[in-house]
C-alpha positions in Angstrom: -5.7 -12.4 22.7 -3.3 -15.3 22.2 0.0 -15.2 20.4 -1.4 -16.5 17.1 -4.2 -13.9 17.0 -1.6 -11.2 17.8 0.6 -12.2 14.9 -2.5 -12.3 12.6 -3.6 -8.9 13.7 -0.1 -7.4 13.2 0.0 -8.8 9.7 -3.4 -7.3 8.9 -2.1 -3.9 10.2 0.8 -4.2 7.8 -1.5 -5.1 4.9 -3.6 -2.0 5.7 -0.6 0.3 5.5 0.5 -1.4 2.3 -2.7 -0.4 0.7 -4.0 -3.9 0.3 -7.4 -4.0 -1.5 -8.3 -7.6 -1.8 -8.7 -10.4 0.7 -6.0 -12.4 -1.0 -3.6 -9.5 -0.9 -4.3 -9.1 2.8 -3.2 -12.7 3.4 0.0 -12.2 1.5 2.5 -10.6 3.9 5.2 -10.7 1.2 3.1 -8.6 -1.2 2.3 -6.1 1.5 6.0 -5.7 2.3 6.9 -5.3 -1.3 4.3 -2.6 -1.8 5.6 -0.6 1.1 9.2 -0.9 -0.1 8.1 0.3 -3.6 6.3 3.3 -2.1 9.4 4.1 0.0 11.6 4.0 -3.1 9.2 6.2 -5.0 8.8 8.7 -2.1 12.6 9.0 -1.7 13.0 10.1 -5.3 10.8 13.2 -4.7 11.4 13.6 -1.0 15.0 12.7 -0.1 15.8 11.1 3.2 16.6 13.4 6.2 18.0 12.4 9.6 15.2 11.7 12.1 15.5 11.3 15.9 12.8 9.1 17.4 12.4 8.7 21.1 10.6 5.7 22.4 8.9 5.4 25.8 10.2 1.9 26.5 12.5 -0.8 25.3 9.6 -2.8 23.8 8.6 0.1 21.6 12.2 0.6 20.6 12.6 -3.1 19.6 9.4 -2.9 17.5 10.5 0.3 15.8 14.0 -0.9 15.0 12.6 -4.1 13.5 10.1 -2.0 11.4 12.9 0.2 10.1 15.0 -2.9 9.2 12.0 -4.5 7.5 12.0 -1.5 5.1 15.8 -1.6 4.6 16.2 1.5 6.7 19.3 1.4 8.9 18.6 2.4 12.5 21.4 3.9 14.6 22.1 6.1 17.5 25.0 8.3 18.4 27.4 7.7 21.2 25.9 8.7 24.5 22.3 8.8 23.3 19.8 6.9 25.4 19.0 3.3 24.5 15.4 4.4 23.8 16.6 6.8 21.1 16.6 5.7 17.5 18.0 7.6 14.6 17.2 7.0 10.9 17.6 8.6 7.5 14.2 8.5 6.0 11.9 10.8 3.9 9.4 12.9 5.7 6.6 11.7 3.5 7.3 8.1 4.3 7.5 8.9 8.1 4.2 10.9 8.0 2.2 8.6 5.8 3.4 5.1 6.5 6.2 4.5 9.0 4.9 6.4 12.1 1.2 5.6 11.7 2.0 1.9 11.2 4.4 1.9 14.2 1.7 3.5 16.4 -0.9 0.9 15.4 1.5 -2.0 15.8 2.8 -0.6 19.1 -0.7 -0.1 20.5 -1.6 -3.7 19.7 1.7 -5.1 21.1 1.4 -3.0 24.3 -2.1 -4.2 24.8 -1.0 -7.8 24.5 2.0 -7.3 26.8 -0.3 -5.7 29.4 -2.8 -8.5 29.2 -0.1 -11.2 29.7 1.5 -9.2 32.5 -1.8 -8.9 34.3 -2.5 -12.6 33.9 0.8 -13.7 35.2 0.7 -11.4 38.2 -2.8 -12.3 39.1 -2.1 -16.1 38.8 1.2 -16.0 40.6 1.5 -13.0 42.9 -1.9 -11.6 43.8 -5.2 -11.5 42.0 -5.6 -7.7 42.6 -3.0 -6.0 40.4 -5.0 -2.7 40.2 -3.4 0.7 40.7 -2.5 1.9 44.2 -5.1 4.1 45.8 -4.5 7.9 45.5 -4.7 9.7 48.8 -4.1 13.2 50.1 -0.5 13.8 51.2 -0.1 14.5 54.9 2.5 17.0 56.2 4.7 14.2 57.7 7.8 13.4 55.7 7.7 10.3 53.5 10.6 7.9 53.8 
C-alpha cells in the first residue's frame, strides 16, 4: 500500500464512523468530521464527559490517538510523571465506546500495517532480505550472557 492509498483508506474509515451513507458523502472528509463533532456534542448533553486514561502500546499509536482527540476538539493531556504513552482526556463514555475507540482501533490497525510493510521493505532492501523472526529453541542449562 502506498502513501496515497493509505490516506484514502484512513479517510474512508473516518467516513464509516461518521455514518456516511452516500458515495458523495464518503468523499467529503469535512462532512464526516462535522457529523462526528455533532454526534459528540449531542452525546455530551446526555452523557457528560468523564476523565479517561488511555494507555498506548507505542509512540505511533499515541500520536495517532492524540491527533484524533484534537480533531474532535478534545484536549489530550497527561499528568506529571505519567508515561509518554499515557493519554488522558475528558470525554463521554458513549462517544468513547461508540465512536472514538472503535475508530482509533481501525485507524491504528491500518497505520501499523503500513508501518510494518515499509519497515520490512527498507530492512530487506538495505540490511538483509530475511527479516523474519528469530528461531525459537529450547533453553539449555548454561547461563546466557
